[in-house]
N, C-alpha and C positions, 0 to 999 in steps of 0.2 A: 868052566874056569874063566878067569878074568882075561879079557883081551884089550890091549891098547888103553891102559889107564892114562888119562890126559891130565897133566898138572895144569891147574888154572890159576891158583893164587895161594898165598900163604896165610895162615891163621894161627895165632899163638895161644888160644885158650880152648881146651877140649871140653870143658865142663858143660858148655852150652852149645854143643854141636846141634845143627838143625837136623831133625828127622821128620820130614813131612812127605807123605805119599800122595801123589795126584793120581788118578786112575790105576788101581791095582788090577793087573791083567793076568792072564793065564800063563803065557810064555813070554819072557822078556828077551829081546834080541838086541843085536849090536848096532851102535851108531857111531859115526866118526866126528860128531860136532863137539864144539867146546864153546864156553861162554867167554866173551871178551869183557872181563871185569875191569874196573878202574885200577890203574897201576898202584901197587903197594898198599892196597886197601885191605882191611881186616874183615874177612868174610864172617858173617854171623848168621847165615841162613838163606835158603833159596826155595822157591816154589814155582812150578810150571803149570801153565794152563792145560786144559784137557786135550786141546788139539796140538800141543807141543810147539806153539809158535810164539808164545810170550813167556818170559821168565821174570819174576820179581825176586830181588835179593836185597838183603840188608848188609851193609858194610860200614866199617869204622875207619876214618882217616883223620889223624891228628886229634883224636878224642871226640870227633863229631860223627854221630851215627846218621845214616841216610838210607832211604829206600831208592833202589835203582830198578830200571826196567830194560830188559834186553829182548829183542825180537829176532826171529829167523829171517834171513833174506832168501831170495830166489835160488841161491846156491845151497840152501839148507845149512847155512852157517849162522851162528849167533853173532849179532852185531854188538858193538861196544855198548855197555849199559849207560842209560841216560837217567839223571836224577828225576824223581817224581816230585816236582816242586809243590804241586797241589797237596801232597801228603806231608812232605818234609816241613812245611810251614807250621804244622801243628805240633811237631814233636821235637822242637828245639830244646836241647838239654837232656833229652831222654836217651836211654840206652836201649837198643833194639835187638831182638832175637827172634828166630823161628817164624818167619812169615808163612802163612798158609792161605792159598787161594781156594775158596770153596769150589765145589765141582760145577756149580752153575756159573762161575766166573763173576759173581756179583759182589762178593764181600772178601776182604782181606782180614784174616785174624793174625795176631802176632803177640809176642811177649815184649813187654817194655817196663823199664824202671824209670819212674818219675825223678826229676832232679832232687826232690825233697823226700824221697823214699829210700828204703834199704832192701827192697825185694822186688822181684819181677811179678807183674800182674798181666792178665790177658785182656787185650783190647780188640776192637773190630772197627773197620771203616768200610763204608759202602763205596762201590765204584759206579759213578754215574757218567756215562760217556767216557771221556778221557780224564776225568777229575775224581778225586777222593773227597768224601765227606769228612768232617771232623771226627777223629777216633773217639769211641766211647768205651769206657771200661766195662767188662762183663762182670758186674759187681758180685753176683751170686757165686761165680766160679772163683774169683780172685780171693786170696786169703792173706794171712800175715806171713806166709812162707812164699818161696819162689814157686810160681805157677808158669810153666813154659810149654812149648811145643804143642799148641792147640791143633786139633785135626777134627774135621766134621765129616760125617757120612753124607752121601749125596742127597739124602732127604732133608738135610739141614735140621734134623730133629735130635741128633745125638752128637755130643762133643766129647772127645777124649783129650786128655792132657796129662802132663807129668807134674807132680807136686813134691817139693823137697820135704824129706822126713828128717828132723833134727836128731832123732834117736839113733839112727844108723848112718847118719851123714850121707844119705842117698836119696834118690827119687823113686817114687812109686806112681803107677798109672791109675788115674781116676776117670770117671765118666759122669756125664749129666744128661738128662733128657729134657727136651723142650715140652713144657706143659702150657695150659691155657694162661697161667699166670706168669710164665717165663721159665727160665732154666731151673730145674730142680736142684736140691742140695746135692753136691757131688758125692759119689760113693767110690770107695777104693775097689778096684777089681780084685776078686779073691784069688788065692792059688787055684790052679797052677800058673796063672799069669804073673802075679806079683810073688816073688820068692826072696828077693834080695835087693839088688839095684836094677831097676828098670827105667828106661828113659825113651824119649823121642818116639812116641806112639803115633801110628797112622792107621786109619780105618779104611777098609775097601769101599768102593762105590756103593755096593749093595748092603753094606753094613754088617755082614755076617763074619768078617775076618778082620783081625788087626795084625799089624806088623810093628815090632818094637825092638829096642836094643836092651840086652840083658847081660849081666856078668856071671850068670850061672855057669858052672864048670863045663867046658867043652874043650877038647884038645884041638885047638886051631892054631898050632905053632905058638901056644902059650899067649894068644891074644886074650886081653881081659874082657872085651866086649864083642859080642856077636849079634847077628840079626836073626830074630825068631818071628814066627807067625803062629797065630792061634785062631781057631774057628769056633763060633758059637753054635752049639747043638742044643735045641730046646732053650733052656735058660742057663746052661753050663758051658764054660769054656773048655775046649779040649786041651790036652797037654801041648805046649808050644813045641814047634819043630824048627830046625834051621831053615832059613829061606834062601841062603846062597852058600856056595862052596869056594870062596876065595882062598887062595893059597899063599897070599903074601903075608908079610910079618906085621902089617898094620892093623889097627882097629878100623872096622868099617861101619858106617852108618848111612842109611839111605836118605838122601836129601829129598827126592821126590821121584815118582814114577808117572809118566805121561805117555799115552799111546803105547808104543812099543819100546820106549827108551827108559832105562833106569839111570838116574843121576845119583852118583855115590859121593859121599864125603869119605875120604880115606886118608890115613896118616899115622904117624908113630904115636905110641901111647905117651911118650914123653912130652908131646905137645910141641915139638920143634917144627913140624911141617904138616900141614893139612891141605888137601887138594880136592877139587871136584872133578870127576871124570865120568865116563860112560862105559858100560861093559855089558856082556850077555851072560846069562846064567842058565844052567840046565835044570835047576830046581823048579818044580811045578808049584806055584803058589795057589793055595785053595781059594777060589773065588767063583761065585756064580756068574754065568753069562749075563750081560746087562745090555740095555738099550738106551742110547742117548736121544732124548727128545729135545729139539730146539726149534725156535721159530721167532716170529716177530708179532707183537700185538699192536694193532692200530685201531683207531676209531673209524666210524663210517665216512669221515672226511679224509681218511688216509694219514692222519696225524698219529705219531707214536703215543703210546699210553703208558702211564705209570700205574702198574697194577700188581696185585698180590696173586700168586698162583698156588693153589692147594691141590695136591694129588691124593686121591682116595682110591682104595680098593673098591671096585664096582660091586663086589658081592657082599662084603662086610661093611662098606662105607667108612671104614676106619682110615684115619689120615696116614698116608705113607710118606709124604714129603711136602715141604713148603719152600717157596722161593719168591722172587719178585722180578719184575722186568727192569731193564735199564731205562730210567726215565728219559735219557737223551736219545736212545736208539730204539726202545721198545723191545729189545731182544731178551730172550730168556733161554734157559736150558735146565733140564732135569734128567736124572739117570734112574731108570727103573729096571728091576730084574725081569728076565724073560720068562715070566711064570703066570701071566694072566691078563685080565682086562682092568684098565685103570681109567678113572675119570679125572680130567684136568679141568679145574674150575679157575677161570681167570676173572678176578674181581677188581674192577677199577675202584680206587680209593673214593669212597662216597659216591659210588656209581653202580652201574649195572654189572651183570655177571655173564660170562660166556662159558659153555661147557663143551668139551671135546672128549671123545672116548678113544683110547688107544689099546690095541691088543698086542702086547709085547711077545706073547707066546708064538706068534707067527714070524717074529724077527729072529730066525735061527742064525742067520749070517751075521747078526750084530750090527746091522747098518744103522747109520744115524737117520732118524726119522724127522722130517720137517713138519711142524704143525703151526702154521701161521693162523692167527685168530683175529677176528674183527669184533670189537666190543663197542656197543652203542653208547653214545653220549646222551641218547634219548631213547624213550620207549616207543615202539611202533605198534599201533593197533590196526588190525585189518577188520573192517566191518563188512559183513555179508547180510544185506537187508532184504527181507522178503515179506510179501503180503500174506496175512494169516489164512485167508480163504483160498486164494489161487495158488499159493506157494511159489509164486513167480517173483523174481527180483524187481524191485521198484526203486525209483529215485526219490530221495527225501532230502530235507534240509538237515545237515549235520553241523552241530556247533560243539566246540570244546572250550571249557572254562577252567583255566588254571590260574594260579596266584599271580603270575607275572604276564599273563595274556600272550604267551609265546607259542602256544600249541597251534599246529597247522593242520588243515583238512584238505585232502586231495581226492577228487572224484576220478576213479579209475575206469569204471564202466558201469553199465546199468546195475544198480543195487550194490556196488562195491566201492568202498572208500578206504583210504589210508590216512590215519591220524598220527601225527608226531606230537608227543607230549614230553615235557621236560622230566628228567629223572628226579625222584624223591619229592615230587610235588603232587599233591592230591589233585585230581582232575575229574571234572564231570563232563560226560559226553551226553548230548541231547540230540535226539532224532525226532523230527516233526514233519508233518505233511498235512495239507488241508483235508479235513474230514477223517483224520486218523488220530488215535490217542497217542500222545507223546510218550516216548520211551527214554529213560534216563539210566546211565551206567556210571557208577562212582568207581574211579580207578585210584588205587593207592599203590604206586610203583614200589614202595619200600616193602610191600607184602609179596611182591613177585620179582624181586631184584635179580633173581638168577635168569629171568627170561626177558630179553630185550625185544621180543616180538610176541604178540598175543593176538588171538583170533576170536572174534565174537560173531555169533549168529543172532541177528535181531529180527524178531517177528513183529511187524507192525499190525496193530489191530485197528480195523476201520471203525468209525463211529456208525453204529447200526440203528436202524429203526424197525420196529415190529410192524408187520403187515398181517392183515386178516381178511379172509374171503368167506362170505356167507352165501350159500346157494339154497334157495327155497323154491318149492313148487308154486307156480302162479295161482293155482286153484286151492290147494290144501294148506299152503303156507308151511309145509313140512320140509325139513332139510333133506336134500337129496345129494348123493355123491356124483361127481362128474369127472371127466378127464381134464385136469387142471395143469396148466403149464405157465411157469413164471421164468422170464429170461431177463438178464441184465443187458440192456442195449449198448451200454458204454464199455462193458467188459464181456465180450462175446463168449469167451470160454469158461466163464464162471458158472459153477453149478449151484443152483438154488435148491436147498433141501426144504421140501414141503411136508408138514405134519398134518395128519387128518385125525384130530382128537375126538371128533364126534361127527355124526351124519351131517353133511353139508357145511362143515367147518374146516377151514384150511388156514394154518399158521405158517409164516415164513419170515425171514429176516432180510432187510434190504439196506443197502449202503445209503448214507446221507448224500443228497444231491446227485443221485444216479437215476437214470431212466430205466424203467422196467416195462416189459410187455406182459400182460395177463390175458390168457386165453382159456375159455371154458368150452368143452365139447361134451355133448350128451346126445346119444342116438335118439332120433325122432324130435329133436329140438333145434331151434335156431342157435347158431354159435354166438359167443360173446367174445369180443376182442377189444382191449383197451391199453392205452399207454399210461403208465403210472410214473409221474414225476415225483420222486421222493424229496420232500422239503425238510425243513428243520423240525417239523412236528415229531412228537414222540411216537405216535403210531397212527395207523390209518386202517379203516375197515371198509371193504367194498362189498355191498350187498347187491345181488342180482337174482332175478327170477326168470329162469329160462322160459321161452315162449315156444310152444309146440310148432313144428313145421306146418305150414299151410294156413295157420291162423292169422299170420301177419305177413304182408308182402312189402317189398321195397324197404328193406332194412338198411339204414345208412351205414356206409363203410367209411368212417371218419379218418381211417389211417391209410386208405388207399390213395395216397397223395404223391404228387410228383413235384420236384423242384421246378421253380419257374423257368420255362423255356427248355426243360429237359424231358426226356422220355424214359430215362433209366429208373427202374424200380428202386425205391428207398428200402431201407431195412424194415421200417414200419409197414410199408406196403407189402413186402414179402410175408411178414407175419400175418397180416390180414388175409392174404391169399392162401396161406397155409391152413387157416381155419376153413375156408371154402373147400379146399381140397379134401380135408378130413371129413367134412359133412357129406360130400359127394361119395367118398369111399365107404363111409359108414351107412349111408342111406341110398342104396342103388336105385330106389324107386323115385328119386327126385333128380331133376336137372336144375341148372342154375341159369339165371338171366342177370347179367351184370350191365348196369347202365353207367356210362362214362359221359361227363359233360365237359364242354370246352367253349372257349370264346370264339366268336365269329371269325376272328383273324387267325385262329390256330387249327384250322382244319387239317393241314398236313401233319402238324405235331400230334393231333388226336389220333391219326392213323398210326403214327410211330408208337404211341403209347399202347394202342390196341395190340400191335405186334409184340410188344414187351410182355403183356399179360398172356397172350397166346403161347409165347415161348416158355413162360413160367409153367403154364399148365402142361405143356408138352414134356417139360423136364420132370414133372411129377406124374407122368404117364396117365393123364386124364384125357380120354378120347374127346375129339371135337364135337361128338354127338351129345355129350353130357352138359354142354354149356353154350351160351350164346352171349355175344357182346353187342350191346346197342349203344348208340351215341345220341347226344342231344346238345343243343346250344343253350348254355346257361352260364351266368357269371358267379352265382352265389349258391350253387347246389353241390353237396358232396356226392360222390359216386354211391350207388346203392345196389342191393342184390335182392333177388326174389327167387325162392326155391319152389319150382313148379312140379307137382306130381306128374309122373310120366303118363299115367292113365288119363288124366285131365288133358294133357297136351295132345294125346292121340285123338281124343274126341274132337 
């Protein structure tokens, strides 16, 4: 039953009572607040924000219609209404009725009659920060008859309103659906909704229920109009039921519902007195549980963004709701049923897009969920660059070419780069490095506008040169196979793949301007070791003829070199000694004699170099009985080696 109806103001015309519902909830409870309207004003409609802290209402004073705004103070009391001048400047001379604030708080719909017109049409005005945009007529919905009391579902895709029917001198309820081309042609709701005189329709947040005023016969102390609700099941509306059980003698219409407050317009049928008050009702209104999603959209610099938000069902990808952010504050709000997973797509006008996923089925308690989003003013590319052969990250030169030359490249770490390119501008990314083949990526952000970050793995292909090794017997000139090893001295861990297509033939690939060591081992033969400097030539063939052990002595060791004034073995020297080690291991019947030469002034340095060679043989587990190191004074001689048969040595 009604408790504490609070008289707020008087109104002398019942025909256009406001019937707008803000948040249709499950159980409506009591509140003790009242709105402080302008004194002696003629109330013509009111609507309350979803959080019940703001109320917009239209009123007439001395023939002038205006929109007012009232807010709740810290004592939960409504302050005196203040004229919305940014709105009122556009509607001078208009008659106003039935304001409705959309569930996202972004748009105000209302009924208005132009000074030169004879009927009410439906208009809408966007709210940007604290100001209203110039109202626009919803042309498809407006007709030659009075169209009043607009109400939109929370998805902003369905509008309900009442249209005057001259045949029975009453109103009927119509609806229209937002399509790609705009609002569809309005359709009258069939029975059992429309049966006679129906007016002041309002739709629930989830869109499955409507509440409206009807004169269908009900014994409510002979009241002419009562409040009914109907629910959509499938594609049919269920028979309407009473939504409240007020016991007073007045006709009641719901001004709006917000949070847990129901704001009622109540008064005598004769039209002598109409008031707005608040009350509680025991009637359960059919409505699905829902989730309010709200947040702020900003760009990467922290500035607010004017963007359109589309909500889709994640399973069917069908559009569920559409709204937009407040350009001044970047704030938005959508209402979703608690029945599944939804995708929120936030698209900046002529810009990138940001996706967020929300699972409303987990929100059993119906809490307000905050989803702040950051949408990029530019597209970010992350490049991960690797060498094709080694699969290791490498640094290269990265260039970005866009129309206005505003792209930026940042080096993050070895092989990793961050590239910022402008939105909606085709950009070419070029990666290059000496002795590598250039790689080019063409980016068209308009093709990937929903992603403001993209990742690319780029494989850099080195410029290669073909190498070939031919090994033939010294006496027969026939190709013979040997143990061949090729190593890149500039990239120690690189693996060189050697093909052996025919006897004594070895093919491999080398990098341009890299140094390679080539070693050939064959049991019973002298070793061969060479350093191969790959130049710009297309290919190179190395022909060798192994010499049997014992036939030639004092083989030059051209790579057993030391840096001037140093005794540490170079990488090339180690490669040369590796060959000696392998010959000794493969041919136990031979010992080695190594001759080192030094300047007359480097005697102590020569001893240190000898110790380095001995240490290397020790590390390779070669006994000291298997080799001998001799020294000699010379300025222009390479070290050399002689493999001596053990039997000969014993004699």
